[in-house]
PLY file of the C-alpha trace (Angstrom):
ply
format ascii 1.0
element vertex 260
property float x
property float y
property float z
element edge 259
property int vertex1
property int vertex2
end_header
112.60 97.03 65.99
114.37 93.65 66.04
117.72 95.39 65.96
116.81 97.56 68.97
115.53 94.54 70.91
118.74 92.64 70.15
120.82 95.61 71.28
118.71 95.91 74.43
119.33 92.24 75.25
123.08 92.75 74.86
123.00 95.88 77.00
121.17 94.28 79.89
123.01 90.96 79.85
126.41 92.65 80.03
125.25 95.19 82.61
123.83 92.54 84.95
126.95 90.38 84.54
129.11 93.35 85.50
126.94 94.29 88.49
126.81 90.75 89.86
130.57 90.72 90.22
129.91 92.62 93.45
127.25 90.43 95.03
127.71 91.90 98.49
126.29 95.11 97.08
123.06 93.28 96.31
122.81 92.10 99.92
123.41 95.64 101.17
120.83 96.99 98.72
118.32 94.40 99.91
118.90 95.38 103.54
118.49 99.04 102.60
115.22 98.21 100.82
113.99 96.34 103.90
114.76 99.40 106.02
112.96 101.71 103.59
110.02 99.31 103.45
109.67 99.22 107.24
110.09 102.99 107.44
107.40 103.58 104.82
104.94 101.30 106.62
105.70 102.94 109.94
105.21 106.46 108.58
101.81 105.45 107.18
100.93 103.63 110.41
101.54 106.84 112.39
98.56 108.41 110.61
96.20 105.45 111.00
97.08 104.18 114.48
94.59 106.49 116.22
91.72 105.81 113.82
92.51 108.78 111.56
92.10 108.13 107.83
92.89 110.14 104.74
89.60 111.32 103.27
88.09 108.36 101.40
91.13 106.12 101.89
91.17 103.19 104.29
94.40 101.63 105.60
94.43 98.95 102.88
93.65 101.48 100.15
96.51 103.69 101.32
98.74 100.59 101.19
97.94 100.30 97.48
99.27 103.82 96.92
102.38 103.06 98.97
102.88 99.81 97.04
102.72 101.60 93.69
105.17 104.20 94.99
107.54 101.39 96.04
107.24 99.83 92.58
108.18 103.12 90.93
111.04 103.52 93.36
112.34 100.09 92.37
111.90 100.94 88.69
113.92 104.13 89.17
116.73 102.31 90.99
116.84 99.56 88.36
116.54 101.48 85.11
116.72 105.24 85.57
119.38 106.09 88.14
122.20 103.99 86.58
121.65 105.55 83.16
121.30 109.08 84.52
124.66 108.73 86.28
126.17 107.41 83.06
124.99 110.46 81.08
126.68 112.78 83.56
129.92 110.79 83.43
129.98 110.65 79.64
129.54 114.41 79.35
132.34 114.94 81.86
134.73 112.54 80.13
133.76 113.43 76.56
132.77 109.84 75.72
129.35 111.03 74.62
130.99 111.55 71.22
131.10 107.80 70.65
127.41 107.45 71.51
126.40 110.13 69.02
128.34 108.35 66.28
126.51 105.06 66.73
123.82 104.11 64.16
121.03 104.02 66.74
119.11 106.67 68.63
121.39 108.31 71.18
118.44 108.74 73.56
117.69 105.01 73.37
121.35 104.17 73.99
121.64 106.51 76.97
118.30 105.43 78.46
118.83 101.67 78.27
122.60 101.07 78.28
122.78 100.18 81.96
120.51 98.27 84.32
121.01 97.55 88.00
119.55 94.66 90.02
119.72 96.71 93.22
116.16 97.94 92.70
114.68 94.44 92.49
113.96 94.21 96.26
111.85 97.38 96.04
109.95 95.90 93.09
109.25 92.73 95.08
108.16 94.66 98.19
105.87 96.78 96.04
104.17 93.72 94.55
103.84 92.11 97.99
102.25 95.24 99.45
99.79 95.60 96.58
98.99 91.89 96.67
98.31 91.94 100.42
96.10 95.03 100.16
94.36 93.58 97.12
93.45 90.39 98.99
92.10 92.37 101.93
90.07 94.60 99.62
88.92 91.82 97.30
90.40 93.41 94.19
89.81 91.25 91.12
92.08 90.58 88.17
90.26 93.28 86.18
91.27 95.88 88.77
94.95 95.06 88.34
94.67 95.21 84.55
92.84 98.54 84.69
95.55 100.02 86.88
98.28 98.81 84.51
97.34 101.47 81.95
97.74 104.58 84.16
100.74 102.90 85.85
102.42 102.59 82.45
101.64 106.25 81.82
103.22 107.08 85.18
106.37 105.14 84.30
106.68 107.03 81.00
106.21 110.36 82.78
108.79 109.44 85.41
111.30 108.39 82.75
110.76 111.58 80.77
111.34 113.78 83.82
114.51 111.91 84.72
115.88 112.01 81.17
115.27 115.73 80.76
117.03 116.24 84.06
119.93 114.13 82.81
120.09 116.17 79.61
120.78 119.33 81.63
124.20 117.87 82.46
125.35 119.24 79.09
125.15 122.71 80.65
125.67 122.07 84.36
127.69 118.78 84.28
127.18 117.99 87.99
123.45 117.67 88.60
123.39 115.23 91.54
121.95 117.84 93.90
119.14 118.56 91.45
118.27 114.88 91.25
117.95 114.79 95.03
115.49 117.70 94.87
113.37 115.82 92.32
113.61 112.63 94.36
112.43 114.54 97.44
109.44 115.99 95.59
108.45 112.58 94.27
108.46 111.26 97.85
105.06 112.93 98.16
103.68 110.03 96.14
103.90 107.77 99.21
100.48 109.00 100.30
97.17 109.64 98.50
97.02 113.16 97.11
94.12 114.01 99.45
96.59 113.80 102.35
97.91 117.24 101.43
96.36 120.72 101.70
94.62 122.14 98.63
97.57 124.26 97.50
99.89 121.25 97.69
97.39 119.11 95.79
97.47 121.59 92.93
101.28 121.63 92.95
101.61 117.85 93.04
99.03 117.45 90.27
99.73 120.19 87.73
103.34 121.27 88.45
105.09 118.09 89.63
102.68 115.35 88.48
103.00 113.13 91.56
99.26 112.39 91.60
99.47 110.81 88.14
102.28 108.52 89.27
100.61 106.84 92.25
97.13 108.09 93.17
95.56 107.79 89.70
96.75 104.17 89.16
95.61 103.29 92.71
92.14 104.69 92.09
91.90 102.71 88.85
92.87 99.54 90.73
90.23 100.23 93.37
87.57 100.63 90.69
86.87 104.30 91.26
89.14 105.85 88.69
87.69 108.50 86.39
88.22 108.30 82.65
89.20 111.97 82.54
92.10 111.45 84.95
93.34 108.38 83.07
93.19 110.26 79.78
94.96 113.16 81.45
97.70 110.77 82.59
98.05 109.52 79.01
98.24 113.03 77.55
100.79 114.00 80.20
102.93 110.91 79.51
102.96 111.47 75.75
103.58 115.18 76.19
106.53 114.61 78.52
107.94 111.88 76.26
107.90 114.13 73.19
109.25 116.96 75.33
112.17 114.77 76.42
113.00 113.96 72.78
112.82 117.61 71.77
114.76 118.78 74.81
117.55 116.26 74.14
117.90 117.44 70.55
117.96 121.05 71.77
120.58 120.24 74.40
122.85 118.58 71.83
123.16 121.90 70.04
125.16 123.13 73.01
127.31 120.03 73.42
130.98 120.61 72.76
132.57 117.30 71.87
135.92 116.15 73.18
137.41 116.33 69.67
136.29 119.88 68.82
0 1
1 2
2 3
3 4
4 5
5 6
6 7
7 8
8 9
9 10
10 11
11 12
12 13
13 14
14 15
15 16
16 17
17 18
18 19
19 20
20 21
21 22
22 23
23 24
24 25
25 26
26 27
27 28
28 29
29 30
30 31
31 32
32 33
33 34
34 35
35 36
36 37
37 38
38 39
39 40
40 41
41 42
42 43
43 44
44 45
45 46
46 47
47 48
48 49
49 50
50 51
51 52
52 53
53 54
54 55
55 56
56 57
57 58
58 59
59 60
60 61
61 62
62 63
63 64
64 65
65 66
66 67
67 68
68 69
69 70
70 71
71 72
72 73
73 74
74 75
75 76
76 77
77 78
78 79
79 80
80 81
81 82
82 83
83 84
84 85
85 86
86 87
87 88
88 89
89 90
90 91
91 92
92 93
93 94
94 95
95 96
96 97
97 98
98 99
99 100
100 101
101 102
102 103
103 104
104 105
105 106
106 107
107 108
108 109
109 110
110 111
111 112
112 113
113 114
114 115
115 116
116 117
117 118
118 119
119 120
120 121
121 122
122 123
123 124
124 125
125 126
126 127
127 128
128 129
129 130
130 131
131 132
132 133
133 134
134 135
135 136
136 137
137 138
138 139
139 140
140 141
141 142
142 143
143 144
144 145
145 146
146 147
147 148
148 149
149 150
150 151
151 152
152 153
153 154
154 155
155 156
156 157
157 158
158 159
159 160
160 161
161 162
162 163
163 164
164 165
165 166
166 167
167 168
168 169
169 170
170 171
171 172
172 173
173 174
174 175
175 176
176 177
177 178
178 179
179 180
180 181
181 182
182 183
183 184
184 185
185 186
186 187
187 188
188 189
189 190
190 191
191 192
192 193
193 194
194 195
195 196
196 197
197 198
198 199
199 200
200 201
201 202
202 203
203 204
204 205
205 206
206 207
207 208
208 209
209 210
210 211
211 212
212 213
213 214
214 215
215 216
216 217
217 218
218 219
219 220
220 221
221 222
222 223
223 224
224 225
225 226
226 227
227 228
228 229
229 230
230 231
231 232
232 233
233 234
234 235
235 236
236 237
237 238
238 239
239 240
240 241
241 242
242 243
243 244
244 245
245 246
246 247
247 248
248 249
249 250
250 251
251 252
252 253
253 254
254 255
255 256
256 257
257 258
258 259
């Protein structure tokens, strides 16, 4: 474990040093995050401006869901997207060979090798939104701690989906269009799951688990989460994590190295 933590520290320190050579990019990313933040608030405001509310969700409660979605968006931009792009490039260039020869887990290497600070503004905006809504709703410290568990499960599920998608680059090489489809589906997490018709609720719960990413953690934070849903989020996270490990090993059977 110490060896992996030491390697992780080296990975992230060198990645951040390399990214900060282009500091203007950080400013542009921050401006983009501000635009997305304003757009997200405006889209939610369009529903609530006439007094309409999602069933059982007040304006502040819906802000909690949007804040959690923004946090996950920042997490994806910081940790997932840079590494997914790297997997695709390494398969194209044949440099995946060198990763497979290293004395550490190739999935760990590919999942943590790169980190980008461009998602930090989204993380900050997510915390601000949740904090503001929490003050208005009187959420206590216990509520935030309770929501941390299903939120962690959601992060694991999100990572697993992204990694399995990245592993398909061994067959298809260019998967950028597929990632945009997944990103578009996950956009449904901006709103509580009750905002969608019944058929869509089923799809976003049991097919693409959007509800487990944002709505379930929000309900836990608001003190109305059900143990069954939290356990379901845990089972889903563990299932997807093991599936990602198995799928990566299966995909490697079809990888043709640059030296073969």
